C-alpha positions as CSV (number, residue, x, y, z in Angstrom):
1,M,-40.6,-16.0,-4.0
2,F,-38.1,-14.4,-1.7
3,G,-34.9,-16.5,-1.9
4,L,-33.3,-18.6,0.4
5,G,-31.1,-16.1,2.0
6,V,-34.0,-14.0,2.8
7,L,-36.4,-16.7,4.3
8,T,-33.7,-17.4,6.7
9,A,-34.3,-13.8,7.9
10,L,-37.8,-13.9,8.1
11,A,-40.4,-15.6,10.1
12,L,-42.3,-17.8,7.7
13,L,-45.9,-18.2,9.0
14,A,-47.5,-20.5,6.8
15,S,-46.1,-23.0,3.8
16,R,-49.2,-24.3,2.5
17,S,-49.9,-26.1,-0.7
18,P,-48.8,-24.3,-3.9
19,A,-52.4,-23.2,-4.4
20,E,-52.8,-21.6,-1.1
21,A,-51.4,-18.5,0.3
22,T,-47.9,-17.8,1.7
23,E,-47.7,-15.2,4.5
24,T,-44.5,-13.6,6.0
25,L,-44.2,-11.3,8.7
26,C,-41.0,-9.6,9.4
27,D,-39.7,-7.8,12.7
28,P,-37.3,-5.0,12.0
29,S,-36.1,-4.8,15.5
30,F,-33.6,-7.6,14.3
31,Q,-34.4,-8.7,11.0
32,D,-33.5,-7.3,7.4
33,C,-37.1,-6.5,6.1
34,R,-35.8,-4.4,3.3
35,T,-34.4,-7.1,1.2
36,P,-37.6,-9.0,0.7
37,L,-39.3,-5.7,-0.6
38,L,-36.4,-5.0,-2.9
39,N,-36.5,-8.7,-4.4
40,L,-40.1,-8.2,-5.1
41,I,-39.4,-4.8,-6.9
42,N,-36.6,-6.4,-9.0
43,A,-38.5,-9.4,-9.8
44,E,-41.8,-7.7,-10.9
45,T,-42.2,-7.9,-14.8
46,T,-45.7,-6.5,-15.1
47,E,-46.9,-3.7,-12.7
48,I,-45.8,-2.3,-9.4
49,D,-48.6,0.1,-7.6
50,V,-47.3,2.2,-4.7
51,G,-49.4,4.1,-2.0
52,M,-47.1,6.2,0.3
53,W,-47.2,8.9,2.8
54,F,-43.5,9.3,2.2
55,M,-40.4,7.5,0.9
56,E,-36.9,8.4,2.0
57,D,-34.8,5.4,1.1
58,A,-33.5,5.9,-2.6
59,R,-32.9,2.0,-2.7
60,Y,-36.5,1.8,-3.3
61,S,-36.9,4.5,-5.7
62,N,-33.7,3.4,-7.6
63,A,-35.2,0.0,-8.0
64,I,-38.7,1.1,-9.0
65,V,-37.1,3.5,-11.6
66,K,-35.1,0.5,-13.1
67,R,-38.3,-1.5,-13.6
68,W,-39.9,1.5,-15.1
69,Q,-37.2,1.7,-17.4
70,A,-37.5,-2.0,-18.2
71,G,-41.1,-1.7,-19.4
72,V,-42.9,-2.5,-16.1
73,Q,-45.9,-0.2,-15.3
74,V,-45.8,1.9,-12.1
75,R,-48.5,3.9,-10.5
76,I,-47.9,6.0,-7.3
77,L,-50.2,7.7,-4.9
78,M,-48.5,10.2,-2.7
79,D,-49.1,13.4,-0.8
80,P,-47.1,16.4,-1.2
81,R,-48.3,17.8,2.0
82,V,-45.4,16.0,3.7
83,F,-42.6,17.9,1.9
84,P,-42.4,20.8,4.4
85,Q,-41.5,18.2,7.1
86,D,-39.8,15.7,5.0
87,P,-37.5,17.4,2.2
88,V,-35.8,13.9,1.5
89,D,-39.1,12.7,0.4
90,K,-39.5,15.5,-2.1
91,D,-36.1,14.6,-3.6
92,I,-37.3,11.2,-3.9
93,V,-40.5,12.3,-5.8
94,D,-38.5,14.6,-7.8
95,Q,-36.4,11.4,-9.1
96,L,-39.6,9.5,-9.7
97,Q,-41.3,12.3,-11.7
98,A,-38.2,12.9,-13.8
99,A,-38.2,9.2,-14.7
100,G,-41.6,9.8,-16.1
101,I,-43.5,7.7,-13.6
102,P,-47.2,8.8,-13.2
103,L,-48.0,10.2,-9.8
104,R,-51.5,11.3,-8.2
105,K,-51.6,13.2,-5.4
106,R,-54.2,13.1,-2.5
107,I,-56.1,16.6,-2.3
108,A,-58.7,15.5,0.3
109,S,-58.5,17.1,3.8
110,G,-57.3,13.6,5.1
111,I,-53.7,12.7,4.0
112,E,-52.5,9.6,1.9
113,H,-51.3,7.5,4.6
114,W,-51.0,4.1,2.9
115,K,-47.6,2.3,3.2
116,A,-48.3,-0.5,0.6
117,M,-46.9,-1.9,-2.5
118,I,-48.8,-4.1,-5.1
119,F,-46.9,-6.5,-7.4
120,A,-49.3,-7.7,-10.2
121,R,-47.2,-10.6,-11.8
122,Q,-46.3,-12.1,-8.4
123,S,-49.9,-11.6,-7.0
124,T,-48.3,-10.3,-3.9
125,V,-48.8,-7.1,-1.6
126,Y,-46.7,-5.6,1.2
127,F,-48.5,-3.5,3.7
128,G,-48.1,-2.4,7.5
129,S,-47.2,0.5,9.5
130,A,-43.7,1.0,7.9
131,N,-42.9,4.0,5.7
132,F,-40.5,3.5,3.0
133,S,-37.5,4.9,5.0
134,A,-34.1,3.4,5.9
135,D,-34.9,2.8,9.6
136,A,-38.4,1.6,9.3
137,F,-37.4,-1.9,7.6
138,V,-33.8,-2.6,9.0
139,P,-32.5,-2.1,12.5
140,V,-29.4,0.1,13.0
141,Q,-28.4,-2.0,16.0
142,P,-30.8,-5.3,16.6
143,Y,-32.9,-4.8,19.7
144,V,-31.2,-1.6,20.6
145,N,-31.7,0.9,17.8
146,Y,-34.7,0.2,15.6
147,T,-38.3,1.5,14.7
148,D,-41.1,-0.7,15.9
149,E,-43.1,-1.5,12.9
150,T,-45.5,-4.1,11.4
151,V,-44.1,-5.4,8.1
152,Y,-46.5,-8.0,6.3
153,F,-46.0,-9.8,2.7
154,T,-49.0,-12.0,1.5
155,N,-50.1,-13.5,-1.8
156,D,-53.5,-14.3,-0.3
157,A,-55.7,-13.8,-3.3
158,S,-58.6,-12.1,-1.4
159,V,-56.2,-9.7,0.3
160,V,-54.3,-8.9,-3.2
161,D,-57.5,-8.6,-5.0
162,S,-58.7,-6.3,-2.2
163,F,-55.9,-3.9,-2.4
164,M,-55.8,-4.1,-6.5
165,T,-59.6,-2.9,-6.3
166,K,-59.0,-0.3,-3.6
167,F,-56.0,0.9,-5.4
168,D,-57.8,1.4,-8.8
169,D,-60.6,3.1,-6.7
170,A,-58.1,5.9,-5.7
171,W,-56.3,6.0,-9.0
172,V,-59.5,6.9,-10.9
173,D,-61.1,9.1,-8.2
174,T,-61.1,12.7,-9.3
175,T,-62.7,14.2,-6.1
176,N,-60.0,13.2,-3.5
177,Y,-56.9,12.9,-6.0
178,A,-55.5,14.9,-8.9
179,W,-52.5,14.7,-11.1
180,Y,-49.2,15.4,-9.6
181,A,-46.8,14.5,-12.6
182,N,-46.7,12.8,-15.8
183,A,-50.5,12.6,-16.5
184,T,-51.6,9.9,-18.9
185,A,-54.5,10.6,-21.4
186,T,-57.0,8.7,-19.6
187,L,-57.5,7.5,-16.0
188,A,-58.2,3.8,-16.3
189,R,-58.6,0.8,-13.9
190,H,-55.8,-1.7,-14.4
191,Y,-57.5,-4.7,-12.5
192,A,-60.9,-6.5,-12.3
193,T,-63.1,-5.1,-9.6
194,M,-63.3,-7.5,-6.9
195,S,-65.3,-8.0,-3.7
196,I,-63.4,-6.5,-0.7
197,D,-62.3,-9.1,2.0
198,P,-64.4,-8.6,5.0
199,E,-61.3,-8.9,7.5
200,L,-59.8,-5.7,5.7
201,N,-60.7,-2.1,6.5
202,F,-60.0,0.8,4.0
203,P,-60.8,4.3,5.4
204,P,-62.2,6.7,4.5
205,G,-65.7,5.3,4.1
206,Q,-65.0,2.6,6.6
207,D,-64.6,3.8,10.0
208,F,-61.6,2.3,11.7
209,A,-62.4,3.4,15.1
210,N,-66.2,2.4,15.1
211,R,-65.0,-1.2,13.8
212,S,-62.3,-1.4,16.5
213,V,-64.3,-0.3,19.3
214,A,-67.0,-2.8,18.5
215,R,-64.3,-5.5,18.8
216,Y,-63.0,-4.2,22.1
217,N,-66.4,-4.1,23.4
218,A,-66.9,-7.8,22.3
219,E,-63.5,-9.0,24.1
220,T,-63.8,-11.0,27.3
221,S,-60.3,-12.0,28.1
222,K,-57.3,-10.0,27.2
223,I,-56.2,-7.0,25.0
224,D,-52.6,-6.1,24.0
225,V,-51.8,-2.9,22.4
226,M,-48.8,-1.2,20.7
227,M,-50.0,2.3,19.3
228,F,-47.8,5.0,18.0
229,R,-50.4,7.9,18.4
230,I,-53.5,8.1,20.6
231,T,-55.7,11.0,20.3
232,D,-59.2,9.7,19.7
233,Q,-60.8,8.9,22.9
234,R,-63.3,6.4,21.4
235,H,-60.4,3.9,21.7
236,T,-59.4,5.2,25.1
237,N,-63.0,5.1,26.4
238,A,-63.6,1.5,25.3
239,I,-60.4,0.2,26.4
240,I,-61.1,1.8,30.0
241,A,-64.4,0.2,29.8
242,A,-63.0,-3.2,29.1
243,K,-60.5,-2.8,32.0
244,G,-63.7,-1.9,34.2
245,R,-65.3,-5.1,33.2
246,G,-62.2,-7.3,34.1
247,V,-60.4,-7.5,30.9
248,A,-56.7,-7.7,31.1
249,I,-55.0,-4.9,29.2
250,R,-51.4,-4.5,28.4
251,L,-50.3,-1.0,26.6
252,I,-46.9,0.1,24.9
253,V,-46.7,3.5,23.8
254,D,-44.2,6.1,22.1
255,P,-42.3,8.5,24.6
256,G,-41.9,10.9,21.5
257,E,-45.7,11.1,21.1
258,Y,-46.5,11.4,24.7
259,R,-44.5,14.7,24.7
260,N,-45.1,15.9,21.2
261,R,-46.4,19.7,21.5
262,D,-48.2,19.2,18.3
263,R,-50.2,16.3,19.6
264,I,-51.1,17.1,23.1
265,W,-54.2,14.9,23.2
266,D,-51.7,12.1,23.1
267,A,-50.7,12.7,26.5
268,W,-54.4,13.4,27.6
269,N,-55.4,9.9,26.4
270,V,-52.4,8.1,27.7
271,D,-52.7,9.8,31.2
272,R,-56.4,8.8,31.3
273,L,-55.5,5.0,30.5
274,Y,-52.7,5.2,33.3
275,A,-55.3,6.7,35.8
276,A,-57.7,4.0,35.0
277,G,-55.0,1.4,36.3
278,I,-53.9,0.0,33.0
279,P,-50.4,-1.3,32.7
280,I,-48.5,0.8,30.4
281,R,-44.9,0.4,29.2
282,I,-42.9,2.9,27.1
283,T,-40.4,2.2,24.7
284,T,-36.6,2.7,25.7
285,H,-34.9,1.6,22.8
286,E,-33.4,4.0,20.4
287,G,-35.8,4.8,17.6
288,E,-39.5,5.2,17.4
289,D,-42.5,2.9,18.4
290,H,-44.3,3.5,15.2
291,G,-46.6,0.3,15.6
292,K,-50.0,-0.1,15.3
293,L,-51.2,-3.1,16.7
294,V,-54.1,-4.6,18.7
295,M,-54.5,-8.3,19.9
296,L,-57.8,-9.7,21.2
297,Y,-57.3,-13.0,22.8
298,S,-60.8,-14.4,23.3
299,Q,-61.4,-13.5,19.6
300,G,-58.1,-14.8,18.3
301,M,-58.0,-11.4,16.4
302,T,-55.1,-9.3,15.3
303,I,-55.7,-5.8,14.1
304,F,-52.8,-4.1,12.4
305,G,-52.0,-1.7,9.3
306,S,-51.6,1.9,9.0
307,S,-54.1,3.6,11.2
308,N,-53.3,5.2,14.6
309,W,-55.6,5.7,17.2
310,T,-56.6,9.1,15.8
311,T,-59.7,10.6,14.2
312,P,-58.2,11.4,11.0
313,S,-56.9,7.7,10.8
314,A,-60.4,6.7,11.5
315,N,-62.4,8.4,8.8
316,S,-60.6,11.1,6.7
317,Q,-57.2,9.6,5.8
318,H,-56.5,7.0,3.1
319,E,-55.7,4.0,5.4
320,H,-55.6,0.1,5.1
321,N,-56.1,-2.2,8.3
322,Y,-56.5,-5.9,8.7
323,F,-58.9,-7.3,11.3
324,T,-57.6,-11.0,10.9
325,T,-58.6,-14.1,12.9
326,K,-55.8,-16.1,11.1
327,S,-54.1,-18.1,14.0
328,N,-50.7,-18.0,12.6
329,I,-50.5,-14.1,12.4
330,F,-51.9,-13.9,16.1
331,S,-49.2,-16.4,17.4
332,W,-46.7,-14.5,15.6
333,F,-47.5,-11.2,17.0
334,E,-48.2,-12.8,20.5
335,T,-44.3,-13.6,20.6
336,Y,-43.4,-10.2,19.1
337,F,-45.6,-8.3,21.8
338,N,-44.5,-10.5,24.6
339,R,-40.7,-10.1,23.9
340,R,-41.0,-6.3,24.1
341,W,-43.3,-6.3,27.1
342,H,-40.8,-8.7,29.1
343,N,-37.4,-7.3,27.3
344,S,-36.7,-11.1,26.7
345,N,-34.6,-10.4,23.6
346,P,-31.3,-12.7,23.4
347,V,-29.0,-9.7,23.9
348,G,-30.5,-8.4,27.1
349,A,-31.4,-4.9,25.8
350,K,-34.1,-2.9,27.7
351,E,-36.5,-2.2,24.9
352,T,-39.5,-1.0,27.2
353,A,-39.8,0.3,30.7
354,P,-42.6,1.1,33.0
355,F,-44.5,4.3,32.2
356,T,-44.3,7.0,34.5
357,P,-46.7,10.0,34.0
358,L,-45.0,13.4,33.8
359,P,-46.2,16.7,35.1
360,P,-47.7,19.6,33.1
361,G,-45.9,22.9,32.8
362,T,-46.1,25.5,35.5
363,P,-49.0,27.9,34.9
364,T,-48.3,31.6,34.2
365,Y,-50.9,34.2,35.2
366,H,-52.3,37.0,32.9
367,T,-54.9,39.1,34.8
368,P,-55.7,40.6,37.2
369,A,-51.9,41.7,37.4
370,N,-50.0,40.9,40.6
371,G,-50.5,43.9,43.0
372,A,-53.2,45.4,41.1
373,T,-55.4,47.9,42.9
374,G,-58.8,49.5,42.3
375,L,-60.5,46.5,40.7
376,A,-64.2,46.3,40.4
377,T,-66.1,44.2,42.8
378,T,-68.2,42.5,40.2
379,G,-67.4,41.2,36.6
380,E,-63.9,40.1,37.5
381,K,-62.0,37.1,36.1
382,L,-58.9,35.1,36.8
383,V,-57.0,34.6,33.6
384,W,-54.0,32.4,33.2
385,D,-52.1,30.0,30.8
386,G,-52.2,26.6,32.1
387,G,-48.8,25.5,31.0
388,A,-48.0,22.7,28.5
389,W,-49.8,19.3,29.1
390,A,-52.2,20.8,31.6
391,H,-56.0,20.0,31.1
392,V,-57.5,20.4,34.6
393,Y,-57.2,23.0,37.3
394,D,-57.5,23.8,41.0
395,I,-58.2,27.5,41.8
396,Y,-57.5,28.9,45.0
397,F,-59.0,32.3,46.1
398,G,-59.7,34.3,49.0
399,T,-58.6,36.9,51.5
400,T,-56.1,34.7,53.2
401,N,-52.4,33.9,52.1
402,P,-52.3,31.3,51.1
403,P,-55.6,31.2,49.6
404,R,-58.1,28.4,50.1
405,L,-59.5,26.1,47.3
406,F,-62.2,27.9,45.4
407,L,-62.8,25.5,42.5
408,A,-61.7,22.1,42.3
409,N,-60.9,19.9,39.1
410,Q,-62.1,22.5,36.7
411,N,-61.8,20.9,33.1
412,L,-60.8,24.3,31.2
413,G,-58.7,22.8,28.6
414,P,-55.1,22.7,27.5
415,D,-52.4,25.2,26.2
416,D,-52.6,24.1,22.7
417,P,-49.9,25.3,20.5
418,T,-52.0,24.3,17.4
419,K,-54.7,27.0,18.1
420,S,-54.5,30.6,17.1
421,P,-55.1,32.9,19.0
422,K,-53.5,31.2,22.1
423,Q,-55.8,29.6,24.3
424,L,-56.1,31.2,27.8
425,Q,-58.0,29.7,31.0
426,S,-60.2,31.7,33.0
427,V,-62.8,31.6,35.7
428,S,-65.3,34.3,36.8
429,L,-65.1,35.6,40.5
430,P,-68.2,36.0,42.8
431,T,-68.9,39.5,43.9
432,L,-65.9,41.0,45.9
433,A,-65.8,43.2,49.1
434,A,-64.9,46.9,48.4
435,G,-61.3,47.9,49.6
436,T,-60.3,44.3,50.1
437,K,-57.2,42.4,49.3
438,Y,-57.6,39.0,47.6
439,Y,-55.1,36.3,46.8
440,W,-55.2,33.6,44.0
441,Q,-53.2,30.7,42.9
442,I,-53.6,28.2,40.0
443,V,-52.7,24.4,40.2
444,S,-52.3,22.7,36.9
445,K,-53.0,19.2,36.6
446,T,-52.8,16.4,33.9
447,M,-55.3,13.6,33.4
448,A,-53.1,11.4,35.5
449,N,-53.3,14.0,38.3
450,M,-49.7,15.0,38.1
451,T,-49.4,18.7,39.0
452,K,-47.5,22.0,38.9
453,T,-48.2,25.0,41.2
454,G,-48.2,28.5,40.3
455,P,-47.1,31.4,42.6
456,V,-49.6,33.4,44.9
457,W,-50.6,36.6,43.1
458,S,-52.8,39.3,44.8
459,F,-55.1,42.3,44.0
460,T,-57.2,44.8,45.8
461,T,-60.7,46.0,44.9
462,A,-61.7,49.6,44.6
463,G,-63.7,51.3,47.6
464,T,-63.5,51.4,51.3
465,A,-63.7,48.3,53.3
466,T,-66.7,48.2,55.6
467,A,-66.3,46.7,59.1
468,S,-69.7,45.2,59.0
469,L,-68.6,41.6,59.4
470,P,-66.0,40.5,62.2
471,S,-62.8,38.3,61.0
472,P,-62.7,35.8,59.7
473,W,-66.1,36.1,58.2
474,V,-66.4,37.0,54.5
475,G,-69.7,37.5,52.4
476,A,-70.1,36.7,48.8
477,D,-72.8,36.1,46.3
478,I,-72.5,32.4,44.7
479,G,-73.9,31.6,41.5
480,A,-76.1,33.8,39.1
481,V,-78.0,36.1,41.6
482,P,-80.1,38.8,40.1
483,I,-79.6,41.2,42.7
484,A,-76.4,41.6,44.7
485,G,-76.4,40.6,48.2
486,S,-74.9,41.8,51.4
487,A,-74.3,41.2,55.1
488,E,-73.9,43.1,58.3
489,Y,-73.2,42.1,61.9
490,A,-74.2,44.0,64.9
491,S,-74.7,43.1,68.6
492,G,-74.3,39.3,67.9
493,T,-76.7,39.2,65.0
494,F,-75.9,38.6,61.3
495,T,-78.3,40.4,58.9
496,V,-78.0,39.0,55.3
497,K,-79.7,40.2,52.3
498,A,-80.0,37.9,49.5
499,S,-81.6,37.0,46.1
500,G,-81.2,34.0,44.0
501,A,-83.5,31.3,42.3
502,D,-82.6,28.7,45.0
503,I,-80.2,26.4,46.7
504,W,-81.2,23.3,44.8
505,G,-80.8,21.4,41.7
506,T,-77.4,21.3,40.2
507,A,-76.3,24.8,40.7
508,D,-77.2,27.4,43.6
509,A,-77.7,31.0,43.7
510,F,-77.5,32.7,47.0
511,H,-75.5,34.9,49.5
512,F,-73.0,33.2,51.5
513,V,-71.3,34.5,54.8
514,Y,-68.3,32.2,55.6
515,H,-65.0,31.3,56.9
516,T,-62.8,28.2,56.2
517,L,-62.9,24.8,58.0
518,N,-60.1,22.6,58.1
519,G,-61.2,18.8,58.8
520,N,-63.9,18.1,61.4
521,G,-66.0,20.5,62.9
522,S,-69.4,21.9,63.5
523,I,-71.7,25.2,63.0
524,Q,-74.9,26.1,64.6
525,A,-77.0,29.3,64.6
526,R,-80.5,30.5,65.5
527,V,-82.3,31.6,62.5
528,A,-84.5,34.3,64.1
529,S,-86.2,35.7,60.9
530,V,-86.7,35.1,57.2
531,Q,-88.6,37.5,55.1
532,N,-91.5,35.7,53.3
533,V,-90.9,36.9,49.7
534,N,-91.5,33.3,48.8
535,S,-92.7,30.5,50.8
536,W,-89.3,28.7,50.2
537,S,-87.1,31.6,51.0
538,K,-84.6,29.9,53.3
539,A,-81.7,30.9,55.6
540,G,-79.5,28.3,57.5
541,V,-76.0,26.8,58.1
542,M,-73.8,25.4,55.5
543,I,-70.6,23.3,54.8
544,R,-69.6,23.7,51.4
545,E,-66.5,22.2,49.5
546,T,-65.9,25.0,47.1
547,L,-67.5,28.5,46.2
548,A,-68.7,27.2,42.9
549,A,-72.4,27.2,42.2
550,S,-72.4,23.4,41.6
551,S,-70.3,22.5,44.6
552,K,-70.9,19.5,46.9
553,H,-72.5,21.0,50.2
554,A,-74.8,20.2,53.1
555,L,-77.4,22.9,54.3
556,M,-79.7,22.7,57.5
557,L,-82.2,25.3,56.6
558,V,-85.3,27.1,58.1
559,S,-87.6,28.4,55.5
560,A,-90.1,31.3,55.5
561,A,-93.2,29.1,55.3
562,K,-92.1,25.5,54.4
563,G,-90.5,24.3,57.7
564,V,-87.1,23.0,58.4
565,A,-85.2,20.6,56.1
566,M,-81.6,19.3,55.5
567,Q,-80.7,19.6,51.9
568,W,-77.5,18.5,50.1
569,R,-75.6,17.8,46.8
570,P,-73.5,14.7,47.0
571,A,-71.5,15.2,43.9
572,T,-70.3,18.2,42.1
573,G,-72.8,19.2,39.6
574,G,-75.2,16.4,41.0
575,E,-78.9,16.9,41.7
576,S,-79.6,18.1,45.3
577,L,-81.5,15.8,47.9
578,N,-83.6,16.6,50.7
579,A,-84.6,15.4,54.2
580,T,-87.7,17.0,55.9
581,G,-87.5,18.1,59.4
582,S,-90.1,19.8,61.5
583,S,-92.9,22.2,60.2
584,S,-91.6,24.8,62.5
585,A,-91.2,28.3,61.2
586,P,-88.5,31.0,62.6
587,P,-87.2,31.4,65.0
588,R,-85.5,28.0,65.1
589,W,-82.0,26.8,65.8
590,V,-79.9,24.6,63.3
591,R,-76.9,22.7,63.4
592,L,-74.6,20.8,61.0
593,V,-71.7,18.4,62.3
594,R,-68.8,17.1,60.2
595,S,-67.0,13.9,61.0
596,G,-64.9,12.5,58.2
597,N,-67.3,12.2,55.3
598,T,-70.4,12.2,57.3
599,I,-72.3,15.3,57.7
600,T,-75.3,15.3,60.2
601,G,-77.9,17.9,60.4
602,Y,-79.9,18.8,63.7
603,E,-82.7,21.3,64.6
604,S,-83.7,22.5,68.0
605,S,-86.3,24.9,69.6
606,D,-83.9,26.2,72.2
607,G,-80.3,25.4,71.3
608,G,-79.9,22.9,74.2
609,T,-81.9,19.9,73.0
610,W,-81.3,18.9,69.4
611,T,-83.1,16.5,67.2
612,P,-81.3,14.7,64.2
613,V,-83.0,15.5,60.9
614,S,-80.4,13.5,58.6
615,S,-76.9,12.1,58.4
616,Q,-75.3,11.7,54.9
617,T,-72.1,10.6,53.4
618,I,-70.5,13.4,51.4
619,S,-66.9,13.3,50.4
620,M,-65.4,16.7,50.5
621,A,-61.9,17.8,50.5
622,T,-60.0,18.4,54.0
623,D,-60.4,22.2,53.6
624,V,-64.1,23.4,53.3
625,Y,-66.0,26.6,53.7
626,V,-68.5,26.6,56.7
627,G,-71.1,29.5,57.2
628,L,-74.7,31.0,56.9
629,A,-76.5,30.8,53.6
630,V,-79.7,32.6,52.4
631,T,-81.6,32.7,49.2
632,S,-84.8,34.5,48.3
633,H,-85.9,31.6,46.1
634,T,-87.1,34.2,43.5
635,T,-85.2,36.1,40.8
636,S,-87.2,39.3,41.2
637,A,-86.8,40.2,45.0
638,T,-84.4,39.9,47.9
639,T,-85.0,38.5,51.2
640,T,-83.6,39.5,54.4
641,A,-82.8,37.0,57.2
642,T,-81.5,37.6,60.7
643,I,-79.2,35.0,62.4
644,S,-77.8,35.1,65.7
645,S,-75.8,32.8,68.3
646,V,-73.6,31.7,65.5
647,T,-70.8,29.4,66.8
648,T,-68.3,27.1,64.9
649,S,-65.9,24.5,65.9
650,P,-62.9,24.0,66.0
């Protein structure tokens, strides 16, 4: 079928008896894969059907036009939406149109993404990942300058019949396709309608991601992946889960897609895979890694075709994929993958290298303006542009320069250039003190925890600062409080007024009088009184990771009428937990001690003899907030607590 010269350039997988299938895979990193396709075109005497995203190589179009002029039927499925990015394809389509060849265009939301040719008389089909361009089928320089592709020829009757049937389905479809040029009088099927080979997958209508994920979930040994574009996290989540249950994973990715500003979720997914500990290599040869290949070792399964790991490839674009357990195909691709992974080509070229995650862009700030004055004490936000490739942010904010960590690992989304209007990130600030200068700073982070730090900006609130709290103490409402709180200090006693539903559950609402603590330390105080607006109105000492309502923390409290307790939230946004102390009412002494990740709570009647209430492991940042916490446990009133003899160390 291919001729002797071509067979020597290809890897012939199976030469069975004449009645059985002949299957050929070709590696365009060092082989001429164009010639066998041209030979098939030139040898066809009945019909050639083409499904294409684009065609740039006029050798194919010239050969197809000649066969058309010789009386061979030709049908082409195409998509003019590629023209703006690929004017060469428009020239090729103009040539095919001028020759009188009928062309139907895809009009559905998902593009025409087939890369296939069907040769009716020869009962053969080509399909794979390679578009019909010059660099997809033949290397510019073997092993050095080429495009990674999967190129597959087969006359397996079940596969050929399936492609013929699915091509006919698309050709007569008037919902998802329309005439582009050279319309015929009627839309007619050219082949008998046959059953679809169960190893084949044809989106839309057959979700590629769902079928793939089911196979990943079933794998018990090893998965190798070469993937051009990764933006559908269903694949990523399943691969990370496979790594977690002990499956060996290897992944080769394309550097251009990793830093493609129009495909920012590729970096998000690749960085997540890297952070999960999956070995990744990135192509370093000249040319694109356009392959779409997965190998599942315990299942002996090879998945290849036209679909990337993207949502459109899964269920809206016109795609073709092969989930095959043919052993000859698996062994061929095992050699194909291993050579690239180990750079074991005969010329010593470096085709891949270990992947190193890249940092995001530097965040740029919007509001409040640097040096702004007269800002309100309530309702203010920090607003910024996170910079290219950032998805997660650490926000530093406070009255010291540099500011302390305010919120950690906030998943506020990316700077997405495909969105309009431009996306910005923001966080709401707690109630601020009047006449006070505040500082803020943003650290942008990728999913691989690579960072870029922005500058420190400042602003000053309106009004006159009060001297009611001694330095370094600062008061602020935390969470959604219905009535603003306040704090004063005189003669060694803090008087704190607070509202708030509670310090409990997954998010808190209270007034906090605090300063920062670096590393180990302790705080103790005498809760002299708690106004009983609710039996669970509470006041006490707290160590808190951030000023976010959902922050990790530990609280040693005295309630108005429910006794003493240690309460804590061990995970950001997690549920709060409780350890009951004595049933004592105020006045009562309370104390928290931090040693590494261990926080221990104590109570005392006299501040001299201490009784432990609970000791918990709570992993927090090195820099935390330590102070006095008060909540009314009601959204309709404030409570007032008086707290004296407050000491912190160091």
